BADO-980090 format. One record per residue (C-alpha): residue in three letters; x, y, z; residue number from 0. Coordinates in nm, 2 decimals, decimal comma. Layout:
BEGIN
<node><rest>ALA</rest><c1>X</c1><c2>Y</c2><c3>Z</c3><nr>NUM</nr></node>
...
***
This chain:
BEGIN
<node><rest>UNK</rest><c1>9,04</c1><c2>-2,48</c2><c3>-0,41</c3><nr>0</nr></node>
<node><rest>UNK</rest><c1>8,99</c1><c2>-2,16</c2><c3>-0,60</c3><nr>1</nr></node>
<node><rest>UNK</rest><c1>8,71</c1><c2>-2,14</c2><c3>-0,88</c3><nr>2</nr></node>
<node><rest>UNK</rest><c1>8,81</c1><c2>-2,04</c2><c3>-1,22</c3><nr>3</nr></node>
<node><rest>UNK</rest><c1>8,60</c1><c2>-1,81</c2><c3>-1,46</c3><nr>4</nr></node>
<node><rest>UNK</rest><c1>8,51</c1><c2>-2,11</c2><c3>-1,64</c3><nr>5</nr></node>
<node><rest>UNK</rest><c1>8,38</c1><c2>-2,29</c2><c3>-1,32</c3><nr>6</nr></node>
<node><rest>UNK</rest><c1>8,20</c1><c2>-1,98</c2><c3>-1,22</c3><nr>7</nr></node>
<node><rest>UNK</rest><c1>7,98</c1><c2>-1,96</c2><c3>-1,53</c3><nr>8</nr></node>
<node><rest>UNK</rest><c1>8,01</c1><c2>-2,24</c2><c3>-1,79</c3><nr>9</nr></node>
<node><rest>UNK</rest><c1>7,83</c1><c2>-2,51</c2><c3>-1,58</c3><nr>10</nr></node>
<node><rest>UNK</rest><c1>7,58</c1><c2>-2,25</c2><c3>-1,45</c3><nr>11</nr></node>
<node><rest>UNK</rest><c1>7,50</c1><c2>-2,15</c2><c3>-1,82</c3><nr>12</nr></node>
<node><rest>UNK</rest><c1>7,46</c1><c2>-2,53</c2><c3>-1,92</c3><nr>13</nr></node>
<node><rest>UNK</rest><c1>7,25</c1><c2>-2,61</c2><c3>-1,63</c3><nr>14</nr></node>
<node><rest>UNK</rest><c1>7,00</c1><c2>-2,33</c2><c3>-1,69</c3><nr>15</nr></node>
<node><rest>UNK</rest><c1>7,01</c1><c2>-2,35</c2><c3>-2,06</c3><nr>16</nr></node>
<node><rest>UNK</rest><c1>6,92</c1><c2>-2,73</c2><c3>-2,04</c3><nr>17</nr></node>
<node><rest>UNK</rest><c1>6,64</c1><c2>-2,63</c2><c3>-1,79</c3><nr>18</nr></node>
<node><rest>UNK</rest><c1>6,52</c1><c2>-2,36</c2><c3>-2,03</c3><nr>19</nr></node>
<node><rest>UNK</rest><c1>6,51</c1><c2>-2,62</c2><c3>-2,31</c3><nr>20</nr></node>
<node><rest>UNK</rest><c1>6,29</c1><c2>-2,84</c2><c3>-2,08</c3><nr>21</nr></node>
<node><rest>UNK</rest><c1>6,06</c1><c2>-2,54</c2><c3>-1,99</c3><nr>22</nr></node>
<node><rest>UNK</rest><c1>6,01</c1><c2>-2,45</c2><c3>-2,35</c3><nr>23</nr></node>
<node><rest>UNK</rest><c1>5,94</c1><c2>-2,81</c2><c3>-2,44</c3><nr>24</nr></node>
<node><rest>UNK</rest><c1>5,67</c1><c2>-2,82</c2><c3>-2,15</c3><nr>25</nr></node>
<node><rest>UNK</rest><c1>5,54</c1><c2>-2,49</c2><c3>-2,29</c3><nr>26</nr></node>
<node><rest>UNK</rest><c1>5,50</c1><c2>-2,64</c2><c3>-2,64</c3><nr>27</nr></node>
<node><rest>UNK</rest><c1>5,34</c1><c2>-2,95</c2><c3>-2,50</c3><nr>28</nr></node>
<node><rest>UNK</rest><c1>5,10</c1><c2>-2,75</c2><c3>-2,31</c3><nr>29</nr></node>
<node><rest>UNK</rest><c1>5,02</c1><c2>-2,55</c2><c3>-2,62</c3><nr>30</nr></node>
<node><rest>UNK</rest><c1>4,96</c1><c2>-2,86</c2><c3>-2,83</c3><nr>31</nr></node>
<node><rest>UNK</rest><c1>4,74</c1><c2>-3,03</c2><c3>-2,56</c3><nr>32</nr></node>
<node><rest>UNK</rest><c1>4,53</c1><c2>-2,73</c2><c3>-2,52</c3><nr>33</nr></node>
<node><rest>UNK</rest><c1>4,52</c1><c2>-2,64</c2><c3>-2,90</c3><nr>34</nr></node>
<node><rest>UNK</rest><c1>4,68</c1><c2>-2,31</c2><c3>-2,85</c3><nr>35</nr></node>
<node><rest>UNK</rest><c1>4,92</c1><c2>-2,16</c2><c3>-3,12</c3><nr>36</nr></node>
<node><rest>UNK</rest><c1>5,26</c1><c2>-2,15</c2><c3>-2,92</c3><nr>37</nr></node>
<node><rest>UNK</rest><c1>5,33</c1><c2>-1,83</c2><c3>-3,11</c3><nr>38</nr></node>
<node><rest>UNK</rest><c1>5,06</c1><c2>-1,65</c2><c3>-2,94</c3><nr>39</nr></node>
<node><rest>UNK</rest><c1>5,28</c1><c2>-1,67</c2><c3>-2,62</c3><nr>40</nr></node>
<node><rest>UNK</rest><c1>5,59</c1><c2>-1,52</c2><c3>-2,80</c3><nr>41</nr></node>
<node><rest>UNK</rest><c1>5,47</c1><c2>-1,16</c2><c3>-2,74</c3><nr>42</nr></node>
<node><rest>UNK</rest><c1>5,32</c1><c2>-1,21</c2><c3>-2,38</c3><nr>43</nr></node>
<node><rest>UNK</rest><c1>5,43</c1><c2>-0,97</c2><c3>-2,11</c3><nr>44</nr></node>
<node><rest>UNK</rest><c1>5,40</c1><c2>-1,00</c2><c3>-1,73</c3><nr>45</nr></node>
<node><rest>UNK</rest><c1>5,34</c1><c2>-0,63</c2><c3>-1,72</c3><nr>46</nr></node>
<node><rest>UNK</rest><c1>5,29</c1><c2>-0,39</c2><c3>-2,00</c3><nr>47</nr></node>
<node><rest>UNK</rest><c1>5,63</c1><c2>-0,21</c2><c3>-1,94</c3><nr>48</nr></node>
<node><rest>UNK</rest><c1>5,83</c1><c2>-0,54</c2><c3>-1,94</c3><nr>49</nr></node>
<node><rest>UNK</rest><c1>5,98</c1><c2>-0,70</c2><c3>-2,26</c3><nr>50</nr></node>
<node><rest>UNK</rest><c1>5,80</c1><c2>-1,00</c2><c3>-2,41</c3><nr>51</nr></node>
<node><rest>UNK</rest><c1>5,84</c1><c2>-1,37</c2><c3>-2,37</c3><nr>52</nr></node>
<node><rest>UNK</rest><c1>6,04</c1><c2>-1,35</c2><c3>-2,70</c3><nr>53</nr></node>
<node><rest>UNK</rest><c1>6,29</c1><c2>-1,12</c2><c3>-2,56</c3><nr>54</nr></node>
<node><rest>UNK</rest><c1>6,34</c1><c2>-1,30</c2><c3>-2,22</c3><nr>55</nr></node>
<node><rest>UNK</rest><c1>6,42</c1><c2>-1,62</c2><c3>-2,41</c3><nr>56</nr></node>
<node><rest>UNK</rest><c1>6,65</c1><c2>-1,44</c2><c3>-2,65</c3><nr>57</nr></node>
<node><rest>UNK</rest><c1>6,83</c1><c2>-1,28</c2><c3>-2,34</c3><nr>58</nr></node>
<node><rest>UNK</rest><c1>6,89</c1><c2>-1,62</c2><c3>-2,18</c3><nr>59</nr></node>
<node><rest>UNK</rest><c1>7,09</c1><c2>-1,71</c2><c3>-2,50</c3><nr>60</nr></node>
<node><rest>UNK</rest><c1>7,26</c1><c2>-1,36</c2><c3>-2,52</c3><nr>61</nr></node>
<node><rest>UNK</rest><c1>7,37</c1><c2>-1,37</c2><c3>-2,14</c3><nr>62</nr></node>
<node><rest>UNK</rest><c1>7,52</c1><c2>-1,71</c2><c3>-2,18</c3><nr>63</nr></node>
<node><rest>UNK</rest><c1>7,69</c1><c2>-1,78</c2><c3>-2,52</c3><nr>64</nr></node>
<node><rest>UNK</rest><c1>7,69</c1><c2>-1,40</c2><c3>-2,60</c3><nr>65</nr></node>
<node><rest>UNK</rest><c1>7,85</c1><c2>-1,33</c2><c3>-2,27</c3><nr>66</nr></node>
<node><rest>UNK</rest><c1>8,13</c1><c2>-1,58</c2><c3>-2,34</c3><nr>67</nr></node>
<node><rest>UNK</rest><c1>8,18</c1><c2>-1,42</c2><c3>-2,69</c3><nr>68</nr></node>
<node><rest>UNK</rest><c1>8,16</c1><c2>-1,08</c2><c3>-2,52</c3><nr>69</nr></node>
<node><rest>UNK</rest><c1>8,45</c1><c2>-1,14</c2><c3>-2,27</c3><nr>70</nr></node>
<node><rest>UNK</rest><c1>8,67</c1><c2>-1,30</c2><c3>-2,56</c3><nr>71</nr></node>
<node><rest>UNK</rest><c1>8,60</c1><c2>-0,98</c2><c3>-2,79</c3><nr>72</nr></node>
<node><rest>UNK</rest><c1>8,62</c1><c2>-0,74</c2><c3>-2,49</c3><nr>73</nr></node>
<node><rest>UNK</rest><c1>8,28</c1><c2>-0,60</c2><c3>-2,59</c3><nr>74</nr></node>
<node><rest>UNK</rest><c1>7,91</c1><c2>-0,69</c2><c3>-2,50</c3><nr>75</nr></node>
<node><rest>UNK</rest><c1>7,61</c1><c2>-0,52</c2><c3>-2,63</c3><nr>76</nr></node>
<node><rest>UNK</rest><c1>7,25</c1><c2>-0,61</c2><c3>-2,64</c3><nr>77</nr></node>
<node><rest>UNK</rest><c1>7,12</c1><c2>-0,84</c2><c3>-2,90</c3><nr>78</nr></node>
<node><rest>UNK</rest><c1>7,02</c1><c2>-0,72</c2><c3>-3,23</c3><nr>79</nr></node>
<node><rest>UNK</rest><c1>6,63</c1><c2>-0,69</c2><c3>-3,27</c3><nr>80</nr></node>
<node><rest>UNK</rest><c1>6,47</c1><c2>-0,99</c2><c3>-3,42</c3><nr>81</nr></node>
<node><rest>UNK</rest><c1>6,13</c1><c2>-1,15</c2><c3>-3,38</c3><nr>82</nr></node>
<node><rest>UNK</rest><c1>6,17</c1><c2>-1,54</c2><c3>-3,38</c3><nr>83</nr></node>
<node><rest>UNK</rest><c1>5,87</c1><c2>-1,75</c2><c3>-3,35</c3><nr>84</nr></node>
<node><rest>UNK</rest><c1>5,83</c1><c2>-2,01</c2><c3>-3,07</c3><nr>85</nr></node>
<node><rest>UNK</rest><c1>6,02</c1><c2>-2,27</c2><c3>-3,26</c3><nr>86</nr></node>
<node><rest>UNK</rest><c1>6,29</c1><c2>-2,01</c2><c3>-3,33</c3><nr>87</nr></node>
<node><rest>UNK</rest><c1>6,32</c1><c2>-1,94</c2><c3>-2,96</c3><nr>88</nr></node>
<node><rest>UNK</rest><c1>6,39</c1><c2>-2,31</c2><c3>-2,89</c3><nr>89</nr></node>
<node><rest>UNK</rest><c1>6,66</c1><c2>-2,33</c2><c3>-3,17</c3><nr>90</nr></node>
<node><rest>UNK</rest><c1>6,81</c1><c2>-2,02</c2><c3>-3,02</c3><nr>91</nr></node>
<node><rest>UNK</rest><c1>6,84</c1><c2>-2,17</c2><c3>-2,68</c3><nr>92</nr></node>
<node><rest>UNK</rest><c1>6,95</c1><c2>-2,51</c2><c3>-2,82</c3><nr>93</nr></node>
<node><rest>UNK</rest><c1>7,23</c1><c2>-2,33</c2><c3>-3,03</c3><nr>94</nr></node>
<node><rest>UNK</rest><c1>7,34</c1><c2>-2,13</c2><c3>-2,73</c3><nr>95</nr></node>
<node><rest>UNK</rest><c1>7,37</c1><c2>-2,46</c2><c3>-2,52</c3><nr>96</nr></node>
<node><rest>UNK</rest><c1>7,57</c1><c2>-2,62</c2><c3>-2,81</c3><nr>97</nr></node>
<node><rest>UNK</rest><c1>7,80</c1><c2>-2,32</c2><c3>-2,83</c3><nr>98</nr></node>
<node><rest>UNK</rest><c1>7,85</c1><c2>-2,31</c2><c3>-2,45</c3><nr>99</nr></node>
<node><rest>UNK</rest><c1>7,92</c1><c2>-2,68</c2><c3>-2,45</c3><nr>100</nr></node>
<node><rest>UNK</rest><c1>8,22</c1><c2>-2,60</c2><c3>-2,69</c3><nr>101</nr></node>
<node><rest>UNK</rest><c1>8,37</c1><c2>-2,35</c2><c3>-2,46</c3><nr>102</nr></node>
<node><rest>UNK</rest><c1>8,70</c1><c2>-2,49</c2><c3>-2,30</c3><nr>103</nr></node>
<node><rest>UNK</rest><c1>8,84</c1><c2>-2,39</c2><c3>-1,95</c3><nr>104</nr></node>
<node><rest>UNK</rest><c1>9,16</c1><c2>-2,27</c2><c3>-2,13</c3><nr>105</nr></node>
<node><rest>UNK</rest><c1>8,99</c1><c2>-2,02</c2><c3>-2,36</c3><nr>106</nr></node>
<node><rest>UNK</rest><c1>8,73</c1><c2>-1,88</c2><c3>-2,09</c3><nr>107</nr></node>
<node><rest>UNK</rest><c1>9,00</c1><c2>-1,87</c2><c3>-1,82</c3><nr>108</nr></node>
<node><rest>UNK</rest><c1>9,23</c1><c2>-1,69</c2><c3>-2,07</c3><nr>109</nr></node>
<node><rest>UNK</rest><c1>9,00</c1><c2>-1,40</c2><c3>-2,03</c3><nr>110</nr></node>
<node><rest>UNK</rest><c1>9,04</c1><c2>-1,36</c2><c3>-1,67</c3><nr>111</nr></node>
<node><rest>UNK</rest><c1>9,14</c1><c2>-0,99</c2><c3>-1,58</c3><nr>112</nr></node>
<node><rest>UNK</rest><c1>9,05</c1><c2>-0,88</c2><c3>-1,94</c3><nr>113</nr></node>
<node><rest>UNK</rest><c1>8,88</c1><c2>-0,57</c2><c3>-1,99</c3><nr>114</nr></node>
<node><rest>UNK</rest><c1>8,52</c1><c2>-0,59</c2><c3>-2,11</c3><nr>115</nr></node>
<node><rest>UNK</rest><c1>8,28</c1><c2>-0,31</c2><c3>-2,21</c3><nr>116</nr></node>
<node><rest>UNK</rest><c1>7,91</c1><c2>-0,32</c2><c3>-2,20</c3><nr>117</nr></node>
<node><rest>UNK</rest><c1>7,79</c1><c2>-0,08</c2><c3>-2,46</c3><nr>118</nr></node>
<node><rest>UNK</rest><c1>7,43</c1><c2>0,04</c2><c3>-2,49</c3><nr>119</nr></node>
<node><rest>UNK</rest><c1>7,40</c1><c2>0,30</c2><c3>-2,76</c3><nr>120</nr></node>
<node><rest>UNK</rest><c1>7,66</c1><c2>0,58</c2><c3>-2,64</c3><nr>121</nr></node>
<node><rest>UNK</rest><c1>7,68</c1><c2>0,44</c2><c3>-2,28</c3><nr>122</nr></node>
<node><rest>UNK</rest><c1>7,98</c1><c2>0,24</c2><c3>-2,21</c3><nr>123</nr></node>
<node><rest>UNK</rest><c1>8,04</c1><c2>0,05</c2><c3>-1,88</c3><nr>124</nr></node>
<node><rest>UNK</rest><c1>8,37</c1><c2>-0,08</c2><c3>-1,81</c3><nr>125</nr></node>
<node><rest>UNK</rest><c1>8,44</c1><c2>-0,43</c2><c3>-1,65</c3><nr>126</nr></node>
<node><rest>UNK</rest><c1>8,69</c1><c2>-0,70</c2><c3>-1,59</c3><nr>127</nr></node>
<node><rest>UNK</rest><c1>8,57</c1><c2>-1,02</c2><c3>-1,73</c3><nr>128</nr></node>
<node><rest>UNK</rest><c1>8,51</c1><c2>-1,16</c2><c3>-1,39</c3><nr>129</nr></node>
<node><rest>UNK</rest><c1>8,31</c1><c2>-0,86</c2><c3>-1,27</c3><nr>130</nr></node>
<node><rest>UNK</rest><c1>8,10</c1><c2>-0,86</c2><c3>-1,60</c3><nr>131</nr></node>
<node><rest>UNK</rest><c1>8,01</c1><c2>-1,23</c2><c3>-1,57</c3><nr>132</nr></node>
<node><rest>UNK</rest><c1>7,95</c1><c2>-1,22</c2><c3>-1,19</c3><nr>133</nr></node>
<node><rest>UNK</rest><c1>7,77</c1><c2>-0,89</c2><c3>-1,16</c3><nr>134</nr></node>
<node><rest>UNK</rest><c1>7,61</c1><c2>-0,84</c2><c3>-1,50</c3><nr>135</nr></node>
<node><rest>UNK</rest><c1>7,57</c1><c2>-1,14</c2><c3>-1,72</c3><nr>136</nr></node>
<node><rest>UNK</rest><c1>7,48</c1><c2>-1,41</c2><c3>-1,45</c3><nr>137</nr></node>
<node><rest>UNK</rest><c1>7,23</c1><c2>-1,19</c2><c3>-1,27</c3><nr>138</nr></node>
<node><rest>UNK</rest><c1>7,07</c1><c2>-1,09</c2><c3>-1,61</c3><nr>139</nr></node>
<node><rest>UNK</rest><c1>7,08</c1><c2>-1,46</c2><c3>-1,71</c3><nr>140</nr></node>
<node><rest>UNK</rest><c1>6,89</c1><c2>-1,56</c2><c3>-1,41</c3><nr>141</nr></node>
<node><rest>UNK</rest><c1>6,64</c1><c2>-1,29</c2><c3>-1,43</c3><nr>142</nr></node>
<node><rest>UNK</rest><c1>6,54</c1><c2>-1,35</c2><c3>-1,79</c3><nr>143</nr></node>
<node><rest>UNK</rest><c1>6,53</c1><c2>-1,73</c2><c3>-1,72</c3><nr>144</nr></node>
<node><rest>UNK</rest><c1>6,29</c1><c2>-1,67</c2><c3>-1,44</c3><nr>145</nr></node>
<node><rest>UNK</rest><c1>6,07</c1><c2>-1,43</c2><c3>-1,62</c3><nr>146</nr></node>
<node><rest>UNK</rest><c1>6,04</c1><c2>-1,67</c2><c3>-1,94</c3><nr>147</nr></node>
<node><rest>UNK</rest><c1>5,94</c1><c2>-1,94</c2><c3>-1,68</c3><nr>148</nr></node>
<node><rest>UNK</rest><c1>5,70</c1><c2>-1,70</c2><c3>-1,51</c3><nr>149</nr></node>
<node><rest>UNK</rest><c1>5,54</c1><c2>-1,61</c2><c3>-1,83</c3><nr>150</nr></node>
<node><rest>UNK</rest><c1>5,47</c1><c2>-1,97</c2><c3>-1,92</c3><nr>151</nr></node>
<node><rest>UNK</rest><c1>5,33</c1><c2>-2,04</c2><c3>-1,56</c3><nr>152</nr></node>
<node><rest>UNK</rest><c1>5,09</c1><c2>-1,74</c2><c3>-1,62</c3><nr>153</nr></node>
<node><rest>UNK</rest><c1>4,98</c1><c2>-1,93</c2><c3>-1,94</c3><nr>154</nr></node>
<node><rest>UNK</rest><c1>4,89</c1><c2>-2,23</c2><c3>-1,73</c3><nr>155</nr></node>
<node><rest>UNK</rest><c1>5,20</c1><c2>-2,44</c2><c3>-1,82</c3><nr>156</nr></node>
<node><rest>UNK</rest><c1>5,26</c1><c2>-2,70</c2><c3>-1,54</c3><nr>157</nr></node>
<node><rest>UNK</rest><c1>5,61</c1><c2>-2,62</c2><c3>-1,43</c3><nr>158</nr></node>
<node><rest>UNK</rest><c1>5,77</c1><c2>-2,64</c2><c3>-1,10</c3><nr>159</nr></node>
<node><rest>UNK</rest><c1>6,09</c1><c2>-2,54</c2><c3>-0,93</c3><nr>160</nr></node>
<node><rest>UNK</rest><c1>6,28</c1><c2>-2,87</c2><c3>-1,04</c3><nr>161</nr></node>
<node><rest>UNK</rest><c1>6,19</c1><c2>-2,76</c2><c3>-1,41</c3><nr>162</nr></node>
<node><rest>UNK</rest><c1>6,36</c1><c2>-2,44</c2><c3>-1,35</c3><nr>163</nr></node>
<node><rest>UNK</rest><c1>6,67</c1><c2>-2,58</c2><c3>-1,19</c3><nr>164</nr></node>
<node><rest>UNK</rest><c1>6,72</c1><c2>-2,83</c2><c3>-1,43</c3><nr>165</nr></node>
<node><rest>UNK</rest><c1>7,01</c1><c2>-3,09</c2><c3>-1,38</c3><nr>166</nr></node>
<node><rest>UNK</rest><c1>7,18</c1><c2>-2,98</c2><c3>-1,09</c3><nr>167</nr></node>
<node><rest>UNK</rest><c1>7,57</c1><c2>-3,04</c2><c3>-1,01</c3><nr>168</nr></node>
<node><rest>UNK</rest><c1>7,52</c1><c2>-3,30</c2><c3>-0,75</c3><nr>169</nr></node>
<node><rest>UNK</rest><c1>7,79</c1><c2>-3,50</c2><c3>-0,60</c3><nr>170</nr></node>
<node><rest>UNK</rest><c1>7,82</c1><c2>-3,85</c2><c3>-0,73</c3><nr>171</nr></node>
***
């Protein structure tokens, strides 16, 4: 059986968005227990030239719900600059998950074969919807989810691989 565009991305987005909600909740719990202001983590970077935790979490939302909106519109660009606090990041992920849950197979699959442009300032990179999702959006989605997870681990949050994986699509 062939996999549709919906099958390739929506269940994956939902799995990792749900896991990211859990990772963020554990991060908040850790901060509460250790009497750390969670907003101190928001600007944490793994390395000076990497973007901060805030951006990593924002990119998880942007490369899921934002990617679905991008393939529908035919245009995807980086998210607008913003500086949410820790609670705002949690809401952003929750809202993205809610938005992805509303995506139907018919509307996502209707984008198959559609042209999508990734635009960064004056640079425009052409994709098909499938190529965009598989070679750009999903790799970025995983990269930023992993980096957010790693930043929380460096802060001492007790996380493991199962936290990152979230609810897997196991055979019932």
